[in-house]
N, C-alpha and C positions, 0 to 999 in steps of 0.2 A: 743054183745060186747065182750064176752069171746072169740069168734072165732077170732075176729080181734086182740085181745091181744095175742092169741096163734100164729097167723100169724106173728105179729111183733116179738114175742119171737123167733119164728123159723128163721125169717130173720136175727135177731141178732145172733142167734146160728150159722148160716151159715157164717156170717161175721167173727165171732170169730174163727170159724173153719179154715178159710183161714190163719189167723194169726198163728194158732197153727200148721197147717199142714206142712208147710215148714220150721218151726223153725229148724228142724234137717238138713235142706239143707244148713245151713250156715257153716257146718263143711268142712274140707278140702276135703272130699269125695263127695262134692256137684256135683250132676249129671249135665251134660251139655245139655242133651236132654231126650226126653221121653223114648227112648230105654234103656238108662242107668238107668233112674228112675224106669222103669218097671222091670228091671232086679232085683232090690232089693225088689220090691213089697211093699215097705214101704209107698210110697206117698198115694196110695189109702187106704191102711189099716189105716194109721194115720188119714187121712181125715175122714173116716167113724167113727172111734173111737172118734175122737175129736168132730165131729159134734153131735154124740149122747150124749157125755158127756156134751157138752156145753148147751144142752137143759135142763139139770139139773132136769129132771122129770116133766117139764112143760107140755109135750105132753103125754097124758095118753095112747095113742095107740102106742106101741113099733113098730109094723109093719109099721104104717104110718110114724113114725119118720125114720125108716130104709129106707123106700122108698124115703122120702124127701132127706135124706142125699145121697143116691145112685144117685138120679136124679140130685142133685146139682153137685156131683162129675163128673158124666157122661157128663153133659152139659158144665161144665167148661172145662173139658178135650177136648170136641169137639171144643169149642170156641178157645182154645189155642193149637190145634193139631199141627199147624205149627209154634208155637211161644212159646217154652218152656221158653225162657228168659222173655217173656211177662208175662207168668204165675208166674214166680219168682218175677218179678217187682211188680205185683199186690200184692203179699204177702208182699213184703218189704214195699210197701206204706201203707198197712193196719197196719203193725207193728208200724209205726211212726204216722199214722193218720187214725184210723178206719173209720172216716167219709168220707174219700176220695175214697171210693169204686167206681170204674168206673161204669157208668150206665149199661153197658153190663153185668157185674157180678151181680149187684143189680137185674136186670131183671131176670137173671137165678134163683137166690134165690127166688124171688117173684113168678115166674112161677111154680117152684117146690113146693113151699108152697101151692099155689092155687090148684095144681093138687093132692097133697098127704095129705095135712093137712086140706083140706076142707075150705079154706079161700077164 
């Protein structure tokens, strides 16, 4: 039962992470593509930091949490490789309604949690 609770907590942490990750992208220097976003290096850094912080100590294995967060970022990045605007739209939607996470993104979080958090 505790494993499933950790799994749900991790999935929620991932959802919250998306909301937090691109909050800085609403500024006037909002990147229009992955090349510009990568040039600053902030999206990945912010994602990983926010993901780990959103867990709030619920996951006892810091390495597993880092692996989960890295997996989630990498897979979301692959999912939206050719659609940076789609990536930003997902984030925007989560900001207004976190329950509206698209199934493809929910699957990414769930798969990464299963692979790295033992759920």
